[in-house]
C-alpha positions in Angstrom: -62.0 -167.7 19.9 -62.7 -164.1 19.0 -66.3 -164.5 18.0 -67.3 -166.9 20.8 -69.0 -165.7 24.0 -69.2 -167.5 27.3 -72.1 -167.4 29.8 -72.2 -168.3 33.5 -68.5 -168.9 33.7 -66.6 -168.3 36.9 -63.6 -166.1 36.8 -61.0 -168.0 34.8 -57.5 -168.9 36.1 -55.1 -167.9 33.3 -52.0 -170.1 32.5 -49.3 -169.4 30.0 -48.8 -172.1 27.4 -45.9 -171.1 25.2 -46.9 -167.8 23.6 -50.6 -168.6 24.0 -53.1 -167.8 26.7 -55.1 -170.6 28.1 -58.0 -170.4 30.6 -59.1 -173.3 32.8 -62.6 -173.8 34.1 -63.9 -176.5 36.3 -67.1 -178.3 35.5 -68.7 -175.4 33.6 -70.1 -175.7 30.1 -70.1 -172.5 28.0 -72.6 -171.5 25.3 -71.1 -170.6 21.9 -72.7 -168.2 19.5 -71.9 -166.8 16.1 -70.5 -168.6 13.0 -67.3 -169.9 14.6 -66.5 -173.5 13.8 -65.5 -175.3 17.0 -63.0 -178.2 17.4 -62.7 -180.2 20.6 -59.9 -182.3 22.1 -60.6 -184.9 24.8 -58.3 -186.7 27.2 -60.1 -190.0 27.7 -59.0 -193.2 29.2 -61.3 -196.2 28.4 -62.3 -198.1 31.5 -61.8 -201.8 32.0 -65.0 -202.7 30.1 -63.9 -200.6 27.1 -66.6 -197.9 27.5 -67.0 -194.5 29.2 -69.0 -194.1 32.3 -71.5 -191.3 32.5 -69.9 -189.8 35.6 -66.3 -190.1 34.3 -64.5 -186.8 34.8 -63.0 -185.7 31.5 -60.8 -182.9 30.4 -61.6 -181.1 27.1 -60.1 -178.3 25.1 -62.1 -176.2 22.7 -60.5 -174.1 19.9 -61.3 -172.1 16.8 -61.2 -174.5 13.9 -61.8 -172.0 11.1 -58.1 -172.0 10.2 -56.5 -175.4 10.6 -53.0 -173.9 10.4 -53.6 -170.8 12.6 -51.2 -170.0 15.4 -54.1 -170.4 17.9 -54.0 -166.7 18.7 -57.7 -167.1 19.3 -58.8 -168.1 22.7 -58.1 -171.7 23.7 -60.3 -172.9 26.6 -59.5 -176.0 28.7 -62.2 -177.5 30.8 -61.7 -179.8 33.7 -64.0 -182.3 35.3 -66.5 -182.3 32.4 -69.1 -185.0 32.6 -69.6 -187.3 29.6 -73.3 -186.3 29.1 -72.2 -182.7 28.8 -69.8 -183.2 25.9 -72.4 -182.3 23.2 -73.2 -179.0 24.9 -69.5 -178.3 25.2 -69.0 -179.0 21.5 -71.8 -176.6 20.5 -74.2 -176.8 17.7 -71.5 -176.1 15.1 -68.9 -178.4 16.5 -67.2 -180.1 13.5 -64.3 -182.1 14.8 -63.4 -184.1 17.9 -59.9 -185.6 18.7 -59.6 -188.1 21.5 -56.2 -189.0 23.1 -55.9 -192.8 23.7 -53.4 -194.4 26.1 -51.0 -197.0 24.6 -52.1 -199.4 27.3 -55.7 -199.5 25.9 -56.5 -202.7 24.1 -57.9 -202.6 20.5 -61.3 -203.5 21.8 -61.1 -200.7 24.4 -60.0 -198.2 21.8 -62.7 -199.2 19.4 -65.4 -199.1 22.1 -64.3 -195.7 23.4 -64.4 -194.1 19.9 -67.7 -195.8 19.2 -69.4 -194.3 22.3 -68.1 -190.8 21.6 -69.2 -191.0 18.0 -72.7 -192.0 19.2 -73.1 -188.7 21.1 -75.5 -186.3 19.3 -73.5 -183.2 18.4 -70.1 -184.9 18.2 -68.8 -185.5 14.7 -65.6 -186.7 13.0 -64.2 -188.4 16.1 -60.6 -189.4 15.7 -58.4 -191.4 18.1 -54.8 -190.3 18.5 -52.2 -191.9 20.7 -51.5 -189.7 23.7 -47.7 -189.5 23.1 -48.3 -188.4 19.5 -50.4 -185.6 20.9 -47.6 -184.6 23.2 -45.1 -184.7 20.3 -47.3 -182.4 18.3 -47.1 -179.9 21.2 -43.3 -180.2 21.4 -42.9 -180.0 17.6 -45.2 -177.0 17.1 -43.0 -175.1 19.7 -39.8 -175.9 17.9 -40.2 -177.3 14.3 -36.5 -177.6 13.5 -34.2 -180.4 12.5 -30.6 -181.2 13.3 -28.8 -183.5 10.9 -26.3 -184.8 13.3 -28.9 -185.4 16.1 -32.2 -186.2 14.3 -34.0 -187.9 17.1 -36.4 -186.2 19.4 -38.0 -188.1 22.2 -41.2 -187.5 24.3 -42.3 -189.4 27.3 -45.6 -189.2 29.1 -46.9 -190.7 32.3 -50.7 -191.1 32.7 -52.5 -193.2 35.3 -49.2 -194.7 36.4 -48.1 -195.9 33.0 -45.2 -194.3 31.0 -45.3 -194.2 27.2 -42.4 -193.1 25.0 -42.1 -192.0 21.4 -39.0 -191.5 19.3 -39.2 -189.4 16.1 -36.7 -188.5 13.4 -37.1 -184.7 12.7 -35.1 -184.9 9.5 -37.2 -187.7 7.9 -40.4 -186.4 9.5 -41.2 -190.0 10.7 -42.2 -191.4 14.1 -40.0 -194.5 14.3 -40.8 -196.1 17.6 -43.4 -195.9 20.4 -44.1 -198.1 23.4 -44.6 -198.4 27.1 -41.6 -198.0 29.4 -41.3 -200.0 32.6 -37.6 -200.5 32.8 -34.2 -199.3 31.4 -34.4 -202.2 28.8 -37.6 -200.8 27.4 -36.2 -197.3 27.2 -33.0 -198.4 25.5 -34.8 -200.7 23.1 -37.1 -198.0 21.8 -34.2 -195.6 21.3 -31.9 -198.2 19.6 -34.8 -199.2 17.3 -35.1 -195.6 16.2 -31.4 -195.2 15.6 -31.3 -198.4 13.5 -34.3 -197.4 11.5 -32.8 -193.9 10.9 -29.6 -195.3 9.5 -31.5 -197.7 7.2 -33.9 -195.0 5.9 -31.1 -192.5 5.4 -29.0 -195.0 3.4 -26.2 -194.9 6.0 -24.1 -197.8 7.2 -26.3 -200.3 9.0 -26.2 -199.8 12.8 -26.1 -202.9 15.0 -28.6 -203.4 17.8 -25.7 -203.7 20.3 -24.5 -200.1 19.6 -23.0 -198.7 22.8 -25.4 -196.4 24.7 -23.0 -193.4 24.5 -23.1 -193.7 20.7 -26.8 -194.0 20.7 -27.2 -190.8 22.7 -25.1 -189.0 20.0 -28.2 -189.3 17.7 -30.6 -187.7 20.3 -31.3 -184.0 20.2 -33.6 -183.7 23.2 -36.0 -185.7 25.5 -39.2 -184.0 26.5 -41.0 -185.5 29.6 -44.5 -184.8 30.9 -45.6 -185.7 34.4 -43.0 -188.3 35.1 -42.7 -189.3 38.7 -40.7 -191.4 41.1 -38.6 -194.2 39.6 -39.6 -193.5 36.0 -38.4 -189.9 36.3 -35.2 -191.1 37.8 -34.8 -193.6 35.0 -35.0 -191.0 32.3 -32.7 -188.7 34.1 -30.1 -191.4 34.6 -30.2 -192.6 31.0 -30.5 -189.3 29.2 -28.9 -186.8 31.6 -28.9 -183.2 30.4 -30.9 -184.1 27.3 -34.1 -184.2 29.5 -36.3 -181.2 29.2 -39.4 -181.4 31.5 -42.5 -179.8 30.0 -44.4 -177.5 32.3 -47.7 -177.4 30.4 -50.4 -178.8 32.6 -52.5 -179.8 29.6 -49.8 -181.1 27.3 -52.0 -183.8 25.8 -55.0 -181.6 25.2 -52.8 -178.7 23.8 -51.1 -181.2 21.5 -54.4 -182.4 20.1 -55.1 -178.9 19.0 -51.8 -178.7 17.2 -52.0 -182.0 15.2 -52.0 -180.0 12.0 -48.3 -179.3 12.5 -47.7 -183.0 11.8 -49.4 -182.9 8.4 -46.2 -184.1 6.6 -45.2 -186.7 9.2 -45.8 -190.4 9.0 -45.5 -193.4 11.4 -44.3 -197.0 11.2 -47.5 -198.5 12.7 -51.1 -198.6 11.3 -52.9 -195.4 12.0 -55.8 -196.6 9.9 -57.9 -199.8 9.7 -56.4 -202.5 7.4 -59.0 -204.5 5.4 -58.4 -207.8 3.6 -61.5 -207.8 1.5 -64.9 -207.4 3.3 -64.4 -210.1 5.9 -61.2 -209.2 7.9 -60.1 -206.0 9.5 -57.1 -205.0 11.7 -58.0 -202.0 13.9 -55.5 -199.0 14.0 -53.0 -198.7 16.8 -49.3 -199.5 17.5 -48.0 -203.0 17.4 -47.9 -205.0 20.6 -44.5 -206.5 19.7 -41.7 -206.2 17.1 -43.7 -208.4 14.8 -47.4 -208.9 14.9 -49.0 -211.8 12.9 -52.6 -212.7 12.1 -54.3 -215.7 10.5 -56.8 -214.5 7.9 -59.5 -215.9 5.7 -60.1 -214.2 2.3 -63.2 -214.1 0.2 -62.9 -214.3 -3.6 -61.5 -211.2 -5.3 -60.5 -209.7 -1.9 -58.1 -206.7 -2.0 -56.0 -204.9 0.5 -57.6 -201.6 1.5 -57.5 -199.0 4.3 -60.0 -196.8 6.0 -60.6 -194.3 8.9 -63.7 -194.1 10.9 -63.9 -190.3 10.5 -63.3 -189.9 6.8 -64.0 -193.4 5.3 -61.8 -195.0 2.7 -58.2 -194.0 2.5 -56.3 -194.5 -0.7 -52.6 -195.4 -1.3 -50.0 -193.7 -3.4 -46.9 -195.2 -5.0 -44.8 -192.5 -6.6 -47.0 -190.5 -8.9 -49.8 -193.1 -9.0 -52.6 -193.2 -6.5 -55.0 -196.1 -6.0 -57.8 -197.4 -3.8 -55.7 -200.3 -2.6 -53.6 -203.3 -3.6 -54.5 -206.5 -5.4 -53.9 -209.7 -3.3 -52.2 -212.2 -5.6 -54.1 -215.5 -6.1 -50.9 -217.4 -5.3 -51.4 -216.5 -1.6 -54.5 -218.7 -1.4 -57.5 -218.0 0.8 -55.9 -218.1 4.2 -52.7 -216.0 4.1 -50.9 -214.8 7.2 -50.8 -211.0 7.7 -47.4 -210.0 9.3 -46.9 -206.4 10.5 -43.3 -205.4 11.3 -42.5 -202.4 13.6 -40.4 -200.8 10.9 -43.5 -200.1 8.7 -43.5 -203.3 6.6 -46.6 -205.3 5.8 -46.4 -208.8 4.5 -49.0 -211.3 3.3 -47.6 -214.8 3.4 -49.2 -217.7 1.5 -48.4 -221.4 1.4 -44.7 -222.5 1.7 -42.7 -221.7 -1.4 -44.9 -218.9 -2.6 -43.7 -215.4 -3.0 -45.2 -213.1 -0.3 -46.8 -209.7 -1.0 -44.4 -207.3 0.7 -45.0 -203.6 1.2 -43.2 -200.7 3.0 -45.9 -198.4 4.3 -45.8 -194.8 5.6 -49.0 -194.2 7.6 -50.2 -190.6 8.0 -51.0 -188.9 11.3 -54.8 -188.8 11.3 -56.6 -185.5 11.7 -53.3 -183.7 10.6 -54.7 -182.6 7.2 -58.0 -182.4 5.3 -57.3 -185.5 3.3 -54.5 -188.0 3.2 -53.2 -191.2 1.6 -50.8 -194.0 2.6 -47.5 -193.9 0.9 -46.2 -197.4 -0.2 -43.6 -199.2 -2.2 -42.7 -202.8 -2.8 -40.4 -204.2 0.0 -39.2 -207.0 -2.3 -38.1 -207.7 -5.9 -41.7 -208.6 -6.7 -44.0 -205.9 -8.0 -47.2 -204.7 -6.3 -50.4 -204.5 -8.3 -52.7 -201.6 -7.5 -56.4 -201.5 -7.7 -58.0 -198.6 -9.7 -54.7 -196.8 -10.3 -54.7 -193.2 -11.5 -51.8 -190.9 -12.3 -51.7 -187.9 -10.0 -49.6 -185.7 -12.3 -52.1 -183.4 -14.1 -50.5 -183.9 -17.6 -50.7 -187.7 -17.4 -53.6 -190.1 -17.8 -54.2 -193.8 -17.1 -56.7 -196.0 -18.8 -56.0 -199.2 -17.1 -57.6 -200.7 -14.0 -54.5 -202.1 -12.5 -50.9 -201.3 -12.4 -47.7 -202.9 -11.1 -44.9 -201.2 -9.2 -41.5 -202.5 -8.3 
């Protein structure tokens, strides 16, 4: 950060992070002056009770947030062993954004509690939770933002606190297709197969069977980037992916990736990165699915609609083609207690009584904190149209005078 000054800091230990220079300090909180806007990234693991203890040692990165798409040529400072009460001082009086890496193993309650505690710290604003493997992928993608048609899949794997998480992304479609915890070869192969099948379907190719031989599956993979894998997990990835494995040497891959989330501004995921609201009485918190299919029993109030929101920015709209809206109308035919079914390929279904047509959507969730504002792309996943609430044409030359619209 060119306009930032540091006081009472020990002599820093420089490390090379790609083409950028990074300085690591231990337990020291700098003072920032001038008009520089500061962003902060945190590597936080919720404890068993879902909170953060005052003496929990945290790692934090601070960067210049004036230009959200800069090449980070300004100073990037990484702090180790920062105590929770010191976060506000680290952020500085002009801190305007905080990104927090969350482990896949954290439960919805732990994730929600962790973000709530951080948001309650005076001086911290716009706290956004981002899955740790997504942060690592942002680091990998920012270093090499290219696509290969014949080998569209890029994989990252990260081990934190003895748990390995893996992510598979299609670099041509700009879509993260699968994410999950890896404990065995079956887990690794399932996540990879799932991404290959989804890629073939989204690209309009011949449908690929789930029993595709492993050698043919590997033909779709461009590279596998691993961070801090050890022991049997490291051996597992080496045995299954061979020369495709590229170990990352960055000591702070998660933190650095959080500072590069903007490079994923045109990427989407297949799991909810926002809260899902069915009216005012039922909410599903953001985060990856716990299984291939996740189902919830719900209870709706009259005139409830399907809407989305983010704790940092508030309501998030939807967009279907050239039309944007605040959400979707929930058909009366579904009754007051529909079942919400989320599928790991990005589909959302609301199921009513037996014999009624469901509300079926295909959703593309954005990567939170990757752009100043975002919406959720959707289309109908069945022959039945989807009615939008408060629709408006986004094309400048067109107008809409209705309050609802139907899309096939």
